[in-house]
C-alpha positions as CSV (number, residue, x, y, z in Angstrom):
1,M,10.5,-22.7,3.4
2,P,12.8,-20.7,1.0
3,Y,15.3,-20.1,3.8
4,W,15.6,-23.7,4.3
5,L,17.3,-23.9,0.9
6,L,20.0,-21.3,1.9
7,P,23.4,-22.4,3.4
8,H,23.3,-22.6,7.2
9,G,24.4,-19.4,8.7
10,V,23.6,-17.1,5.8
11,R,23.0,-13.6,7.0
12,L,21.4,-10.7,5.2
13,H,23.5,-7.7,4.6
14,L,21.7,-5.4,2.3
15,R,23.5,-3.5,-0.2
16,G,22.6,-1.0,-3.1
17,A,22.5,-3.9,-5.5
18,D,19.7,-5.4,-3.4
19,V,17.2,-2.7,-4.2
20,P,15.6,-4.5,-7.2
21,G,15.1,-7.6,-4.8
22,L,13.5,-5.3,-2.0
23,L,11.2,-3.7,-4.7
24,L,10.0,-7.2,-5.7
25,I,9.4,-8.2,-2.3
26,A,7.5,-5.0,-1.3
27,A,5.5,-5.1,-4.5
28,G,4.7,-8.8,-4.2
29,A,3.6,-8.3,-0.6
30,A,1.5,-5.3,-1.3
31,L,-0.2,-7.1,-4.3
32,Y,-0.9,-10.2,-2.1
33,V,-2.5,-8.1,0.6
34,V,-4.7,-6.3,-2.1
35,T,-5.7,-9.5,-3.8
36,A,-6.2,-11.9,-0.9
37,F,-7.9,-9.5,1.5
38,G,-9.2,-6.8,-0.6
39,G,-10.4,-9.0,-3.4
40,F,-11.1,-12.5,-1.9
41,A,-12.2,-11.5,1.5
42,L,-14.0,-8.2,1.1
43,R,-15.2,-8.3,-2.4
44,G,-15.6,-12.1,-2.9
45,K,-16.7,-13.0,0.6
46,G,-14.2,-15.8,0.9
47,T,-10.5,-16.8,1.3
48,P,-7.6,-17.7,-1.1
49,A,-7.9,-21.2,0.2
50,P,-9.8,-23.7,-2.0
51,I,-11.8,-25.0,1.0
52,D,-13.3,-21.5,1.3
53,P,-13.2,-19.8,-2.1
54,P,-14.9,-16.5,-2.8
55,K,-18.6,-16.7,-3.2
56,T,-18.7,-14.1,-6.1
57,L,-16.3,-13.8,-9.0
58,V,-13.7,-11.1,-8.2
59,V,-13.1,-8.9,-11.3
60,E,-12.2,-5.5,-9.7
61,G,-8.8,-4.1,-8.5
62,P,-5.7,-6.1,-9.9
63,Y,-8.2,-8.7,-11.4
64,R,-9.0,-6.0,-14.1
65,V,-5.6,-6.5,-15.6
66,V,-4.7,-10.1,-15.1
67,R,-6.6,-13.1,-13.8
68,N,-4.0,-14.4,-11.5
69,P,-2.4,-11.6,-9.7
70,M,-2.1,-13.6,-6.4
71,Y,0.4,-15.9,-8.0
72,W,2.2,-12.9,-9.5
73,A,2.5,-11.7,-5.9
74,V,4.0,-14.7,-4.3
75,V,6.4,-15.4,-7.3
76,S,7.5,-11.6,-6.9
77,V,8.3,-12.1,-3.2
78,M,10.2,-15.3,-3.9
79,L,12.1,-13.9,-6.9
80,G,13.0,-10.9,-4.6
81,E,14.4,-13.2,-2.0
82,A,16.4,-15.1,-4.7
83,V,17.9,-11.8,-5.8
84,I,18.7,-10.6,-2.3
85,F,20.3,-13.9,-1.3
86,R,21.8,-14.5,-4.7
87,S,20.4,-17.8,-4.4
88,A,20.1,-20.1,-7.4
89,S,18.2,-22.6,-5.3
90,L,15.5,-20.0,-4.5
91,A,15.2,-19.0,-8.1
92,R,14.7,-22.8,-9.1
93,L,12.1,-23.0,-6.3
94,T,10.3,-19.9,-7.7
95,A,10.4,-21.4,-11.2
96,G,9.0,-24.7,-9.7
97,L,6.3,-22.7,-7.9
98,F,5.2,-20.9,-11.1
99,I,5.1,-24.1,-13.0
100,S,2.9,-25.7,-10.2
101,A,0.7,-22.7,-10.2
102,Y,0.3,-22.8,-13.8
103,L,-0.8,-26.4,-13.9
104,F,-3.1,-25.8,-10.8
105,V,-4.7,-22.9,-12.6
106,V,-5.1,-24.7,-16.0
107,F,-6.3,-28.0,-14.7
108,Y,-8.2,-27.2,-11.4
109,E,-8.9,-23.6,-10.9
110,E,-10.1,-22.6,-14.3
111,P,-12.4,-25.5,-14.8
112,T,-13.8,-25.0,-11.2
113,L,-14.6,-21.3,-12.0
114,R,-16.2,-22.3,-15.2
115,R,-18.7,-24.7,-13.4
116,K,-19.3,-22.3,-10.7
117,F,-19.6,-19.0,-12.6
118,G,-20.6,-20.1,-16.1
119,A,-20.8,-17.4,-18.7
120,Q,-19.7,-14.6,-16.4
121,Y,-16.4,-16.4,-16.1
122,E,-16.2,-17.1,-19.8
123,A,-16.8,-13.3,-20.5
124,Y,-14.1,-12.4,-18.0
125,C,-11.6,-14.7,-19.5
126,Q,-12.2,-13.2,-22.9
127,R,-11.4,-9.7,-21.6
128,V,-8.6,-10.3,-19.0
129,P,-5.4,-12.5,-19.7
130,R,-4.4,-15.3,-17.5
131,W,-0.8,-14.2,-16.9
132,L,0.4,-11.2,-18.7
133,P,-1.2,-8.0,-17.5
134,R,-3.3,-5.9,-19.9
135,F,-4.0,-2.4,-18.6
136,G,-7.1,-0.5,-19.7
137,N,-9.6,-3.6,-19.6
138,K,-13.3,-2.7,-19.6
139,L,-15.3,-5.0,-17.5
140,D,-18.5,-3.0,-17.4
């Protein structure tokens, strides 16, 4: 979808100034693989999709430092694309996605997890921040 926002015929010609964008894309893609597959599929026995969510609360890996690393991953990739293509439209789309994710997390995801995992999720929320990573969290 982001490429639909670019002017027709835009071609990618990477330059040295594109390194930050490439790093954001690589980091975001790697984080997504670790969270979606390593976290949700392997540890949680589910998927990132709300129709088949993890069966157990995932608190390992990136989830030790921030509660929503998968959204960070997607936003990082999209922001990297905005940098590489020098696209204000992609940057606005990224901001819109983050706002949508924030609202989804606050009004759907967190209440659902509170109902499903109860005190275990509450304790996790006390130790791990929603959006800004905090390194060195102890979950044992």
